[in-house]
N, C-alpha and C positions, 0 to 999 in steps of 0.2 A: 285856269284854262285860258282866259282871255289875255292875261299878262304874258303867258308863255307864247301865245300865238303872235302877239305884238312884238315881243323880243325876237322871235324867230324871223319875222319879216324885216325888222330893223337890222339884225345881224347879217341877213343874206343880201340886203340891198344897199345898205349905207356904211357898214363897217368893212374896212379892207381886210382881205384874208391875211391871217398871220398865224404863226406857230411859236410857242415858247419851247426852247430846247436847252438841254444841259450840256456840260462839257463833253459828254459821250455821244452827242448828236441825237439823243433820244427825245422825241416830242413829249412834253409834259402836258401842254394844253393847246387847244385849237381855238381860234376866233375867226368869225366871218366865214365866207364860202371858200374853203380851201380845196374842194374837190377838183377845181379847174387846174390847180398847180401840183397837188399831191395825190398820189394813188397808191394803193397797196400793190406790191409786185405780184405779177401773175405767176402762179405755181410756187411751190416751196412754202416755207414757213412765213406766216404773217409777221410784220415788223413795224415798229413805230420809229425806226431810225430814219431821219429826214433825208439822208443821203441815199437810202434805198427807196424812198417813196417819191422823190422829185422826178419831174419829167426830164427826159434826156436833153431837151432844147436848151435848158439853162443849168444843166448839171455842172459845167465847168465854172460858170459865173458864181453859182451858189457856193461851191467848194472854196473858190478863191476869196469870196467875200467873208465867209465864216472864218477862214484862216487868218485874213487880215484883221478882222474885228477882234479876234482872240489875241493876236499879236500886239495890236496898238491900243486895245481897249477903247476904241472909237467907233462911231457908226460908219458903215461902208455902203455906198450906193452903186448899183449896177443898172444902167439904162439901155434903152433901145435893143432889147432882147426880143427876137422874133419867135413866136410860138404859134403852132397850127392847132386851132380849135374848130372841130367840125368842118374841115376843109376851108376854113377862113383864116387867113394870116393876120395875126395881131402883133402889136408891140406891147411889151410889158417891162416893168422895172422891179427890182427887189432891193430891200434895205435890211442890213443886219446890224442890230444895235445891242450893246451890252446893257443889261438891266441894272440900275442902281438900287438894288434892294438888299436887305439883309436876308440871306438865305444860307443853307448849309453848303452850297456849291455855286460857282458862277453860272449865270443864266443869260441866254441870248434870245432876242425877239426878232423873228424873220417876218418881214411885211412884204406881201406880194401885191402889185398894182397892175391891173390890166388897162391898156390904153386903146386908142382908136384901132379899128380893123382895117386891113388892106383889102385890095380887090380880091374877089373870089377867084380861085384857080379855074382856068378855062382849059379843058382837056383837048380841044380840036382847033385847027386853023393855024395859020402862020403867026397870027398875033399871039396865040397861046404859046407857041414854041418860043417866040422871042421873049415873051414874059417869063417863061420858065428858065430861059438862058440867063436873063437878067437876075432872076431870083437866085439861080445857082452862083452867078458871079458875086452877087451880094453876100451870099452865104460863104463863098470861098474867101472873099475879102475879110469878112468878119472872123472866119476861122483862122486866117493868116494873122489878123490882128490879135485874136485870142491866143494863138500859138506864140506870137511875139511877146505878149504880156505874160504868158505862161513861162516862157524862157527867162524873161526878166525876173519873175517871181522865183523861178527855180534857181537862177543865179543869186538872187537875194537870199533865198533859203540856204543855198550852198555856202554863200559867204558867211551867213549867220552861223551855220553849222561849223564852218572852219574856225570862225572866231570862238564859238562855244567850245570847239575841240581844243583850240589853243589855251583857252581859259581853263578847261578841264585838265589839259596837260600840265599847265602851270600849277593848278591846284593840286594835281597829283604829285608833282615834284615837291610842292610845299608840304603835302601830307607825308611824303617819304622822308623829307628833311625833318619834319616835326616828329615823325615816328622814330628816326634815328636819335633826335634830341631826347625824346621820351625814353628811348632805350638806354641812352647814356645816363639820363637823369634817374632812371629806374635802377641802373647799376650803382650810381652814386648813392641813391637812397638805400639800396641793399647794404652797401658798404657802411653808410651812416648808421643804418639799423644795427649792423653787427657791432660797430663801434659803440653805439648807445647801449646795446645789450651788455657789451664787455664793461663799459663804464658803469652801467647799472649794477652789474655783478660786483665790481670793485667798490661802488658806493654802499651796496648792501653789506659786503664784507667789512668795509670801513665803519659803517654804522653799527654793525654787530660788535666790532672791536671797541668802538667808542662807547657803546652801551655797557660793555663789560668794564671798560676803563672807568666810566662814570659810576658804575655800581661799586667798583673797588674804591674809588675816591669817596663815595658816600659811606661805604663801610669803614674806610680809614678815618673819615671825619667823625663818624659816629663813635668809633673806637677811641679816638683822641678825646672827644667830648666826654665819653664815659670814664676814661682814665683820669682826665682833669677833675671831673665831678667827684670821683671816688678817692682822690688824694686826701690824706689826712692833714697834710700841711697846706696852709693858705698859698694860693697861686694867683698872680696878676699877669695879664697879657697886655703889654703896652705897645703902642705904635711908635713911629719914628719921632712924633711930637711929644712923646711921653704922656699921651692921653690913654686912659684905661679903655681897652676894647672889651674885655670881659674879665670875670673873676670866678673862681670856683666856690662851691658851697662852704668849704672850710673857712675861706676868707670872710664871707658874710657872717658866719656863725661866731668866729673868734672875735672879730672887731665890732660885732653887733651893728652892722650897717645894712642898708637896703641896696638893691640892684640899681634903682633909678638915682640913688645918691652917689653911685660909683662910676658906672659906665659913661664914657664921654668926658669925664672930668680929668684934669691933670693929676698925676700921682702925687705931685707936691702940694696939691690943694685938699687932699683927702683928710677927713677927720679934723683934727686941730693942727694940721700941717706937720704931723709927726715924721713924714718922710722928706720934709724940706731940709735936707742936709747938704751943705756945699760939696762935701766929698762924694756923696751919693750922686749928686748932679753930674759931677765930672766922670764918675765911673759909668753911669748910664749913657752919657753922651759918647764915651769911648766905645761902648758896646756897639753902637750904630756906626759911628764914623770909622772906627779902627777894627771893627769885627773882632772885638775882644770879649772876654767873659770874666766874671769875678765870682769868688766864693768866700763865704765866711766873713762878709762885711757886717760888723756888729753895730746895732742901733739900740740904745737904751733910752726909754721914754716912758713917761707916766701917761697911760691911756685912760680916758674917761670910763669909769665903771670897771676897769680892769686893774688899775694900780700900775706900779712900775713893772715894765716888761723889758726883757733883754731879747732882741731879735737878731738872728743871723740871716743875711740876705745872700742868695745865689742867683746870678743872672746869666742868660745865654741868648744870643741872637739866632733867629730863624727867619727864613724867607718863605712867604706864602706863595706857592707856585702859580696858583690860578690867577692872582692879581699882581704878582711880583711885588708884594708889599713886605717891607722889613718890620719884624716884630721882635719884642723882647719878652722872654719868659722869666719872670722873677718869682722865685720860691722863697717863702718867709718861714723860718723855723723859730718857734718859741723855745728858747733855751733857759728861760727864767728858772724853772724848777731844777733843771740839770745843773745850771750854774750854782744855784743855792746848795744843791746836794754835793756838788764838787767842793764847794767852800767848806761845807760841814764835814765832809770826809777828810779834807785836807787838815782841818782843825783837829779832828779826832786823831788823825795820824800823828800830828804834831804832839798832841797830848800823850799819846801812847809812847811816842819816841822819847819824850821828856821823862816819863815814868820809868821806861826801860833804862834810860841813861842814869837816872837817879839810883835805881837798883844796882846797876853795874858799878856805880861809884861806891855805894855802900859795901858791895861785895869786895871791891878792891881794897877799901880801907880795912875791912875785916881781915882780909888776907894779909895785908901788910902788918897788922897787929899780931896776927898769929906767927908770922915769920920772925917778928921782933922778939916775941916770947921764946921762941925756939932757940934763937941765937943766945939769949940771956941764960937759958938753961944749960947750954953747952959750955958757956963761960964758967959757970959755977962748978961744973963737973971737972 
């Protein structure tokens, strides 16, 4: 209770009257004795708007000060304002200052200061009339000055509004131009979108075709591998340098060699160099350089563990499309047994021919003897 009473006396006697207002001119807090300067409007709805609560004597100055403080964000002072309090003329001043605080909205502090009092109004006598005239002249002078300042402020506001209007007009033109550019860009984007969609459809179709093509290639490759693997005759695939790229199962089984001993090696270095034949070298070289082929090239060689074998070689060039690599397919036919059978049959045919010839000769001699006997018998007759 004591602290409250002390604070009340200090606030009423020593703290200047002030009010904290927001951007909407509503009073948020009071400090000091503000009843001398602010009052609730008579009649109507109560309001805490400072423009509705201020006394008419300084209404113009307060409006102008608030407007200028908001515009410049600086403190604004208004001095030598006359105010009539209980039939006594006083001078007062007001200051509007922006508050430098973190708040949800800009705040202003309005400080009212009451100065010395003027003489009391005298309602009778010549002196009173002259004083009243002087006061009226003073008021008129102040009103003229206030009107002049108001006009200057109005001109400034008008100029600011015109500048703002020109800026808004320029901004509006820029917005219109930007909108046109955006419209054009949007049309270009739509066109690009359609082109992208068309390209995407083409890519999808091409990808589908490529997938089918790859599947066909894979199937073709698998089929080729299967055909090569199931061939009964040995097969070698050579590159342009005459190195073995691969061989089929029949080759490994017939010559009893391993894959790692064959692939990547020169065909002329395989085994005990049984394929290192000068004429074969020339033929294989011509297959690559002259795009020729050969069939029935015979090689006779004694292979380790196999004995003497007679081989017929057939070669043909192919081009691997995926890597544009030239390859040679060389098929090896073992004709050892066939050759031996052929020789045996030829020998048997010769023997049979000799026997038949001998029999025919015997028959001919017998026939000649018979004819001779018949001739002799005719002579005796």
